C-alpha positions as CSV (number, residue, x, y, z in Angstrom):
1,X,12.6,1.2,3.5
2,X,10.4,4.1,4.4
3,X,9.8,5.7,7.7
4,X,6.8,4.9,9.7
5,X,3.5,6.0,8.4
6,X,4.6,5.1,4.7
7,X,2.5,2.6,2.8
8,X,4.7,0.5,0.5
9,X,3.2,-0.5,-2.7
10,X,2.9,-4.2,-3.7
11,X,3.9,-3.4,-7.4
12,X,7.6,-3.2,-7.2
13,X,8.0,-5.7,-4.4
14,X,5.7,-8.2,-6.0
15,X,7.8,-8.1,-9.2
16,X,10.9,-9.3,-7.4
17,X,9.0,-12.5,-6.4
18,X,8.2,-13.3,-10.0
19,X,10.5,-14.2,-12.9
20,X,12.0,-10.9,-13.7
21,X,11.1,-9.1,-16.9
22,X,14.5,-7.8,-18.3
23,X,15.6,-5.5,-20.9
24,X,13.4,-3.7,-23.3
25,X,10.4,-5.7,-22.3
26,X,10.3,-4.3,-18.7
27,X,8.8,-1.0,-19.6
28,X,6.1,-2.7,-21.8
29,X,5.3,-5.2,-19.2
30,X,4.8,-2.5,-16.6
31,X,2.7,-0.4,-18.9
32,X,0.5,-3.3,-19.7
33,X,0.2,-4.1,-15.9
34,X,-0.8,-0.6,-15.2
35,X,-3.3,-0.4,-18.0
36,X,-4.9,-3.7,-16.9
37,X,-5.4,-2.3,-13.4
38,X,-6.8,1.0,-14.8
39,X,-4.0,2.7,-12.8
40,X,-3.7,6.1,-14.6
41,X,-1.1,7.5,-12.2
42,X,1.3,4.7,-12.9
43,X,0.6,4.8,-16.5
44,X,1.2,8.5,-16.7
45,X,4.5,8.0,-14.7
46,X,5.8,5.4,-17.0
47,X,5.1,7.6,-20.1
48,X,6.8,10.6,-18.6
49,X,10.3,12.0,-19.3
50,X,11.6,14.4,-16.7
51,X,8.1,15.3,-15.5
52,X,6.7,15.8,-19.0
53,X,4.3,13.5,-20.8
54,X,5.9,11.6,-23.8
55,X,2.7,9.6,-24.5
56,X,2.1,11.6,-27.6
57,X,5.3,10.1,-29.2
58,X,3.8,6.6,-29.5
59,X,0.9,7.4,-31.9
60,X,3.4,9.7,-33.8
61,X,5.8,6.9,-34.3
62,X,3.1,4.6,-35.3
63,X,1.9,7.1,-37.9
64,X,5.3,7.6,-39.3
65,X,5.9,3.9,-39.4
66,X,2.7,3.3,-41.4
67,X,3.4,6.0,-43.9
68,X,7.1,4.9,-44.4
69,X,6.0,1.2,-44.9
70,X,3.3,2.4,-47.4
71,X,5.7,4.4,-49.4
72,X,8.9,2.3,-49.4
73,X,7.5,-1.2,-49.8
74,X,5.1,-3.0,-52.0
75,X,4.6,-5.8,-49.7
76,X,1.9,-4.2,-47.6
77,X,-0.9,-1.7,-48.6
78,X,-1.5,-0.3,-45.2
79,X,-2.2,3.4,-45.5
80,X,-5.7,2.6,-44.3
81,X,-4.0,1.5,-41.0
82,X,-3.8,5.1,-40.1
83,X,-7.1,4.5,-38.3
84,X,-5.1,2.8,-35.7
85,X,-3.4,6.0,-34.7
86,X,-6.1,7.9,-33.0
87,X,-7.2,4.6,-31.5
88,X,-3.7,4.3,-29.8
89,X,-3.8,8.0,-28.9
90,X,-7.2,7.3,-27.1
91,X,-5.7,4.7,-24.9
92,X,-2.7,6.9,-23.5
93,X,-3.2,10.6,-24.5
94,X,-5.7,13.4,-23.7
95,X,-8.8,14.2,-25.6
96,X,-7.1,17.2,-27.5
97,X,-4.1,14.9,-28.5
98,X,-6.5,12.2,-29.7
99,X,-8.6,14.7,-31.7
100,X,-5.4,16.1,-33.3
101,X,-4.2,12.7,-34.3
102,X,-7.7,11.9,-35.7
103,X,-7.4,15.0,-38.0
104,X,-3.8,14.2,-38.9
105,X,-4.7,10.6,-39.8
106,X,-7.5,11.8,-42.1
107,X,-5.1,14.4,-43.8
108,X,-2.5,11.8,-44.3
109,X,-5.1,9.5,-45.9
110,X,-6.4,12.2,-48.2
111,X,-2.8,13.2,-49.1
112,X,-2.0,9.6,-50.1
113,X,-5.2,9.3,-52.1
114,X,-4.6,12.5,-54.1
115,X,-0.8,12.7,-54.4
116,X,0.6,9.2,-54.2
117,X,-2.3,7.5,-56.1
118,X,-0.5,4.2,-56.1
119,X,-2.6,2.0,-53.9
120,X,-5.9,0.6,-55.0
121,X,-7.4,0.6,-51.5
122,X,-7.3,4.4,-51.3
123,X,-10.6,6.3,-51.9
124,X,-13.9,7.3,-50.3
125,X,-14.5,3.9,-48.4
126,X,-11.1,4.2,-46.8
127,X,-11.5,7.8,-45.8
128,X,-14.7,7.1,-44.2
129,X,-13.1,4.4,-42.2
130,X,-10.4,6.6,-41.0
131,X,-12.7,9.5,-40.2
132,X,-15.2,7.3,-38.4
133,X,-12.4,5.6,-36.3
134,X,-11.1,9.1,-35.4
135,X,-14.5,10.2,-34.2
136,X,-14.9,7.1,-32.2
137,X,-11.4,7.4,-30.6
138,X,-12.1,10.9,-29.6
139,X,-15.3,9.9,-27.7
140,X,-13.4,6.8,-26.2
141,X,-10.7,9.2,-25.0
142,X,-13.2,11.6,-23.5
143,X,-14.9,8.7,-21.6
144,X,-11.4,7.3,-20.5
145,X,-10.2,10.7,-19.2
146,X,-13.5,11.2,-17.3
147,X,-13.1,8.0,-15.6
148,X,-9.6,8.5,-14.7
149,X,-10.4,11.8,-13.2
150,X,-13.0,10.2,-11.1
151,X,-10.5,7.3,-10.0
152,X,-7.8,9.8,-9.1
153,X,-10.3,11.8,-7.1
154,X,-11.4,8.6,-5.3
155,X,-7.7,7.7,-4.9
156,X,-7.1,11.1,-3.1
157,X,-10.0,10.5,-0.8
158,X,-8.6,7.1,0.0
159,X,-5.2,8.5,0.6
160,X,-6.5,11.1,2.9
161,X,-8.3,8.4,4.8
162,X,-5.2,6.4,5.1
163,X,-3.2,9.4,6.4
164,X,-5.9,10.0,9.0
165,X,-6.0,6.4,10.3
166,X,-2.3,5.6,9.8
167,X,-0.9,9.1,10.2
168,X,2.8,9.8,9.2
169,X,5.1,9.7,12.1
170,X,8.0,12.2,12.4
171,X,11.5,10.8,12.7
172,X,12.6,10.2,16.3
173,X,8.8,10.7,17.3
174,X,8.5,10.3,21.2
175,X,12.2,9.4,21.5
176,X,11.8,6.3,19.5
177,X,13.5,5.2,16.2
178,X,10.6,3.6,14.2
179,X,10.0,2.0,11.0
180,X,6.7,0.5,9.6
181,X,5.2,-1.1,6.4
182,X,1.6,-1.7,5.6
183,X,0.8,-4.0,2.9
184,X,-2.9,-4.4,1.9
185,X,-4.3,-7.7,0.7
186,X,-6.4,-5.6,-1.8
187,X,-3.9,-4.0,-4.2
188,X,-6.4,-1.1,-4.8
189,X,-6.9,-0.3,-1.1
190,X,-5.1,2.3,0.9
191,X,-6.0,1.1,4.4
192,X,-7.6,-1.8,6.1
193,X,-8.1,-3.1,9.6
194,X,-4.4,-3.1,10.6
195,X,-3.4,-0.1,12.7
196,X,-0.4,1.3,14.5
197,X,0.7,4.6,16.3
198,X,3.1,6.3,18.7
199,X,1.7,8.8,21.1
200,X,4.2,10.7,23.3
201,X,3.2,12.7,26.3
202,X,3.9,14.0,29.7
203,X,3.7,10.3,31.1
204,X,5.9,8.6,28.6
205,X,5.7,7.4,25.1
206,X,3.0,4.8,24.3
207,X,2.9,2.5,21.3
208,X,-0.2,0.7,20.0
209,X,-0.1,-1.9,17.3
210,X,-3.1,-4.1,16.4
211,X,-5.4,-5.7,13.9
212,X,-9.2,-5.5,13.7
213,X,-11.0,-8.8,12.9
214,X,-12.4,-8.8,9.3
215,X,-11.9,-6.5,6.4
216,X,-13.5,-3.7,4.5
217,X,-14.8,-0.4,5.6
218,X,-16.2,-1.9,8.9
219,X,-12.7,-2.9,9.9
220,X,-11.4,0.7,9.0
221,X,-14.1,2.4,11.1
222,X,-13.1,0.1,14.1
223,X,-9.4,0.9,13.6
224,X,-10.1,4.7,13.4
225,X,-12.2,4.5,16.6
226,X,-9.4,2.8,18.5
227,X,-6.7,5.0,17.3
228,X,-8.7,8.3,18.0
229,X,-9.1,7.0,21.5
230,X,-5.6,5.9,21.9
231,X,-4.1,9.3,20.8
232,X,-6.1,11.2,23.6
233,X,-5.9,8.9,26.4
234,X,-2.3,7.9,25.9
235,X,-1.3,11.5,26.2
236,X,-3.4,12.4,29.3
237,X,-3.5,9.2,31.3
238,X,-0.6,8.5,33.6
239,X,-1.5,4.8,34.1
240,X,-1.1,2.5,31.2
241,X,-3.9,0.2,32.7
242,X,-6.3,3.1,32.4
243,X,-5.3,3.6,28.8
244,X,-6.0,-0.2,28.1
245,X,-9.3,0.0,29.9
246,X,-10.3,3.0,27.8
247,X,-9.5,1.2,24.6
248,X,-11.6,-1.7,25.7
249,X,-14.5,0.5,26.5
250,X,-14.1,2.2,23.2
251,X,-14.3,-1.1,21.3
252,X,-17.4,-2.0,23.2
253,X,-19.1,1.3,22.4
254,X,-18.2,0.8,18.8
255,X,-19.7,-2.7,18.7
256,X,-22.8,-1.6,20.3
257,X,-23.2,1.3,17.8
258,X,-22.8,-0.9,14.8
259,X,-25.1,-3.5,16.3
260,X,-27.7,-0.7,17.0
261,X,-27.4,0.1,13.2
262,X,-28.4,-3.5,12.3
263,X,-25.1,-4.1,10.7
264,X,-23.8,-7.7,10.6
265,X,-20.2,-6.7,11.9
266,X,-21.5,-5.7,15.4
267,X,-19.3,-8.5,17.0
268,X,-16.0,-7.2,15.7
269,X,-13.0,-7.4,18.0
270,X,-9.3,-6.5,17.6
271,X,-6.0,-7.9,18.7
272,X,-3.6,-5.4,20.0
273,X,-0.2,-4.7,21.7
274,X,0.0,-1.6,24.0
275,X,3.6,-0.7,25.0
276,X,4.5,2.1,27.4
277,X,8.1,3.6,27.3
278,X,9.3,5.7,30.2
279,X,12.4,7.7,31.0
280,X,12.3,6.2,34.5
281,X,12.5,2.6,33.0
282,X,15.5,2.8,30.6
283,X,15.8,-1.0,30.5
284,X,12.1,-2.2,30.6
285,X,8.8,-1.4,29.2
286,X,5.2,-1.8,30.4
287,X,3.0,-3.8,28.2
288,X,-0.6,-4.9,27.9
289,X,-1.5,-7.7,25.4
290,X,-5.0,-8.1,23.9
291,X,-4.6,-11.6,22.4
292,X,-2.0,-10.5,19.9
293,X,1.0,-12.4,18.6
294,X,3.9,-11.7,21.1
295,X,6.4,-9.2,20.0
296,X,10.2,-9.9,19.4
297,X,13.1,-8.1,20.9
298,X,16.2,-8.0,18.6
299,X,19.5,-6.6,19.5
300,X,23.1,-7.3,19.6
301,X,22.7,-10.2,22.1
302,X,20.2,-11.9,19.9
303,X,16.5,-12.3,19.3
304,X,14.0,-13.4,21.9
305,X,10.3,-13.2,22.4
306,X,9.3,-10.3,24.6
307,X,6.6,-12.2,26.4
308,X,4.2,-15.1,26.0
309,X,0.8,-14.3,24.3
310,X,-2.0,-13.4,26.7
311,X,-5.1,-11.4,27.4
312,X,-8.4,-11.2,25.6
313,X,-8.9,-9.2,22.3
314,X,-10.3,-5.7,22.6
315,X,-14.1,-6.0,22.6
316,X,-14.0,-9.3,24.6
317,X,-13.5,-8.0,28.0
318,X,-17.0,-9.0,29.2
319,X,-16.1,-12.7,28.8
320,X,-14.2,-12.7,32.0
321,X,-15.3,-12.0,35.5
322,X,-11.9,-10.8,36.6
323,X,-10.0,-7.8,35.5
324,X,-9.7,-7.7,31.8
325,X,-6.5,-5.7,31.7
326,X,-3.1,-6.9,33.1
327,X,0.1,-4.7,32.8
328,X,3.3,-6.5,32.6
329,X,6.8,-5.1,33.1
330,X,9.2,-6.5,30.6
331,X,13.0,-6.2,30.1
332,X,13.9,-4.4,27.0
333,X,17.5,-3.0,26.7
334,X,18.3,0.5,25.3
335,X,19.8,-1.2,22.2
336,X,17.0,-3.8,21.5
337,X,14.4,-3.2,18.9
338,X,10.8,-4.2,19.5
339,X,9.2,-5.9,16.4
340,X,5.4,-6.3,16.2
341,X,3.7,-8.0,13.3
342,X,0.0,-8.8,12.4
343,X,-1.3,-12.0,11.2
344,X,-0.8,-11.2,7.7
345,X,2.8,-12.1,8.5
346,X,2.2,-15.2,10.7
347,X,-0.4,-16.6,8.6
348,X,1.3,-16.2,5.1
349,X,1.4,-19.5,3.5
350,X,3.7,-20.9,0.8
351,X,2.7,-23.2,-2.1
352,X,2.6,-26.3,0.3
353,X,0.3,-24.3,2.8
354,X,3.1,-23.9,5.4
355,X,3.1,-20.8,7.6
356,X,5.9,-18.3,7.4
357,X,8.1,-18.2,10.5
358,X,9.4,-14.8,10.7
359,X,11.1,-15.3,14.0
360,X,13.4,-18.0,12.6
361,X,14.5,-15.6,9.7
362,X,15.1,-12.8,12.1
363,X,17.2,-14.9,14.4
364,X,19.4,-16.0,11.4
365,X,19.6,-12.4,9.9
366,X,20.6,-10.8,13.3
367,X,23.0,-13.5,14.2
368,X,24.7,-13.0,10.7
369,X,24.7,-9.2,11.2
370,X,23.6,-7.4,14.4
371,X,23.0,-4.3,12.5
372,X,20.0,-6.0,10.9
373,X,18.3,-5.3,14.3
374,X,17.9,-1.7,13.4
375,X,14.2,-0.8,12.9
376,X,14.3,-0.1,9.1
377,X,16.4,-3.3,8.3
378,X,14.3,-5.4,10.5
379,X,11.0,-4.2,9.0
380,X,12.5,-4.6,5.4
381,X,13.6,-8.1,6.3
382,X,10.3,-9.3,7.5
383,X,8.4,-7.6,4.8
384,X,10.6,-9.2,1.9
385,X,10.5,-12.6,3.6
386,X,6.7,-12.5,4.0
387,X,6.2,-11.7,0.2
388,X,8.8,-14.3,-0.9
389,X,7.1,-16.9,1.2
390,X,3.7,-16.3,0.0
391,X,4.7,-15.3,-3.5
392,X,3.1,-11.9,-3.2
393,X,-0.4,-13.3,-2.6
394,X,-1.3,-11.9,0.7
395,X,-4.4,-13.4,2.4
396,X,-4.8,-10.7,4.8
397,X,-3.7,-7.1,5.5
398,X,-0.1,-7.0,6.8
399,X,1.8,-4.7,9.1
400,X,5.3,-4.9,10.2
401,X,6.3,-2.3,12.9
402,X,9.5,-1.8,14.8
403,X,10.6,0.8,17.4
404,X,13.9,1.3,19.4
405,X,14.9,4.0,21.9
406,X,16.9,6.7,20.5
407,X,18.5,7.6,23.8
408,X,17.3,11.2,23.5
409,X,14.6,12.6,25.7
410,X,11.2,12.4,24.1
411,X,9.3,15.6,22.9
412,X,5.6,15.9,22.5
413,X,3.4,18.8,21.2
């Protein structure tokens, strides 16, 4: 399990929920899967040995095999198959390597035609075929490499966006042990509408976990707006209620801005949980709930809901005539872990359409081994259980977030 701020790829986890591919076919299966997704990074990693590319060996082995089969057997007359060598290189090698194999394939064919002279198919037509295939392969390799470079550039941009929205959190940040996993329903996406953060400050450490309604870039924009506001007001404001009110105001301003632009997502809202940890409250936390799934508290004494669900989602405060924010003080022991999940967990369905009940699995796991209440183990438990339940087919972005006091005084920049 990774520390908070790390995004866990669906690839390796997803493979454990399917029938495993064993032995010599595992590498081939992963390579085909990477090629099908157009995932150049994964493909390059699979074809590397100790950091050096070994992709050039595959067309070389193919060339050697074709020549050996043509020389040693009379069953196949396959020297013309050398046209496949630059074609294979075009799929996995660079432009220069592909061009080199195109030249080598033509040279081998000419050598067979002028030296061996024992195959009726050799001659000018075959040479034209090999030369034309090599030229086409070089062009295809150039187009593929150019596309991969653009894809990697876009991936870097997406990764930068992810690190801006879901920033990495240092170990023990704000006096809290923490662990988190974010799983995107879109396997190519880096970030979505789920968000979480920890902000320590002179008035205690505040934690925010939430889920913006909807998907796509509009949800990312809303999440970024809320996190930007949270990081500032959670540091400066002594009152947690004021922090919550500023978040509500920010969501309302964001909705008004998108509506003024004429966009159809001007009515977005977000469910969230805002938690305040204070050194003055070693056995309790202050909490504000914005229509989110209630957290669980897991510790040596067992697992319990931290509170009942309550409050209106962010962006809907104008629907009530009374105060839209209510701060609740809730008991949370020093050795208890606070677990918050988004609806990607609670709405995960199995083949029969039944929802995943993560609380029941957490209760069983902690009862069997109290050490499972540690944030990394708890997050891994819920993540794996969710993916098994829905067979890796997530219907929504999924976040599992857990924090527990370290017992050390919090530090802040």
